[in-house]
C-alpha positions in Angstrom: 76.2 31.4 58.5 74.4 28.2 60.0 74.0 25.8 57.2 73.2 22.2 58.1 74.7 19.5 55.5 74.4 16.2 55.5 77.3 14.8 52.9 80.4 16.4 51.1 78.4 18.0 48.3 81.7 18.8 46.1 85.3 18.7 46.7 85.8 22.7 46.5 88.3 23.7 48.4 88.2 28.0 50.1 90.7 30.2 51.4 88.8 32.5 53.4 89.7 36.1 54.3 92.9 38.6 53.9 94.9 38.1 51.4 98.7 38.6 53.3 101.8 36.8 54.2 101.0 37.0 58.0 98.1 34.0 56.5 100.8 31.5 55.1 99.0 31.6 51.8 101.6 30.6 49.6 102.2 28.0 51.8 98.7 26.8 51.8 98.3 26.9 47.8 102.1 24.9 47.4 101.1 22.3 49.4 97.4 21.5 48.4 98.8 21.7 44.3 101.2 18.8 46.0 98.4 17.1 47.5 96.1 14.2 46.5 93.7 17.3 45.8 96.2 18.6 43.3 93.3 18.6 40.5 90.6 20.2 42.4 89.8 23.6 42.7 90.9 26.2 45.2 89.3 29.6 45.8 91.0 33.0 47.5 88.2 34.5 48.8 89.5 38.1 50.0 91.2 40.9 49.6 94.4 43.2 50.4 94.3 45.7 53.0 97.8 47.4 53.0 100.2 48.4 50.1 102.5 45.0 51.2 99.2 42.9 50.6 98.1 44.1 47.5 102.3 43.4 46.4 101.9 40.0 48.1 98.4 39.3 45.9 100.1 40.1 42.7 103.1 38.1 43.2 100.6 35.3 44.1 98.4 35.8 41.2 101.7 35.8 39.2 103.5 32.7 40.6 99.9 30.7 40.2 98.7 32.3 36.8 99.5 28.6 35.2 97.5 26.4 37.3 93.7 27.2 36.4 92.2 25.3 39.6 93.8 28.6 41.5 91.1 31.3 41.5 91.1 34.9 43.3 87.9 35.5 43.5 88.3 38.8 45.5 86.1 40.5 48.2 82.4 38.9 49.2 79.7 41.3 50.9 79.5 39.8 54.3 75.4 39.9 53.9 76.4 37.8 50.6 79.0 35.3 52.4 76.7 32.8 53.4 75.1 32.2 50.1 78.3 31.7 48.3 79.9 29.6 51.2 77.5 27.2 50.1 79.4 26.4 47.3 82.3 25.2 49.0 83.3 21.9 51.1 86.9 22.5 52.6 88.6 25.8 54.1 91.9 25.8 55.1 93.0 28.5 57.4 96.7 29.2 58.1 96.5 32.0 60.7 98.8 30.8 63.5 98.1 30.9 67.1 97.3 34.1 69.1 94.0 35.3 66.6 91.2 33.7 66.5 89.9 34.0 62.9 86.3 34.7 62.5 86.4 32.7 59.2 87.1 29.7 60.6 84.1 29.9 63.0 81.6 31.8 60.2 82.8 28.3 57.8 82.5 26.2 60.6 79.1 26.8 61.0 78.3 27.1 57.7 79.0 23.1 57.5 82.6 23.5 55.8 85.3 21.1 56.8 88.0 23.0 58.2 91.4 22.3 57.9 93.6 24.8 60.1 97.1 25.6 62.1 95.9 27.4 64.8 95.4 25.0 68.0 92.9 27.4 69.8 89.9 25.6 67.4 91.2 22.5 68.3 88.2 22.5 71.5 85.6 22.3 67.9 86.6 18.8 67.8 87.8 15.5 69.0 91.2 14.2 69.2 90.2 11.9 66.4 88.7 14.5 64.3 92.1 16.9 64.9 94.1 14.2 63.1 92.6 15.4 60.2 92.0 19.1 61.3 94.9 20.6 62.4 98.3 20.9 60.8 101.7 22.6 61.8 103.5 24.8 59.3 106.7 24.0 61.1 106.7 20.7 60.5 105.4 20.9 57.1 102.3 18.6 57.7 99.2 20.2 55.6 100.0 18.2 52.4 100.0 15.2 54.8 96.9 16.3 56.2 95.3 16.9 53.1 96.0 13.3 52.0 94.7 12.0 55.0 91.3 13.6 54.6 91.4 12.6 50.6 91.0 9.0 52.1 87.9 9.5 55.1 85.1 8.6 54.0 82.7 10.8 53.4 80.4 9.5 56.6 83.7 11.0 58.7 83.8 13.9 57.2 80.5 14.8 57.9 80.8 13.4 61.5 84.0 16.4 62.1 81.7 19.0 60.3 78.4 18.0 62.8 81.0 18.4 66.0 82.3 21.5 64.5 79.2 22.9 64.0 77.7 21.7 66.9 80.8 23.6 69.2 80.7 27.0 67.9 77.2 27.6 68.3 78.1 29.3 72.0 80.2 31.7 69.7 79.2 35.0 68.3 81.0 38.4 67.8 80.5 39.2 71.4 82.1 36.0 72.6 84.9 36.2 70.6 
């Protein structure tokens, strides 16, 4: 998955992972659409697993059908994922504390700027960086974090990505 990036190649956003209410997808999309990035694209890559997940996906597709910049791409085979990830610069993850979501580790390794709610990922960044990477659903701070990120200079975004990449190297499927 490792992909060394020296700049933010685009402002394409990604939500990678299972389509499920437990991932707080509706909250993520709503805040994205209210942020300074509202005209950018946000693509969901993943699929539902349970019947309830399928119903939730149908609800989301219907709710956001008028937003052409909210794209549901379905599942990508794991072998193809590293190539697909090259098309994105940002990943938003709404998994709560208690689960180390491998999609965050994969996207950090791929050189994607991650914005997440699980403070377990703070270990990959310094205090200055976590001001731009970690949000709280309870405090409804995603929109503000996105707006703050929109004001960052590319040099600082790249520093945060490189910091994450350097610190995630010690993780593998065996160590997660």
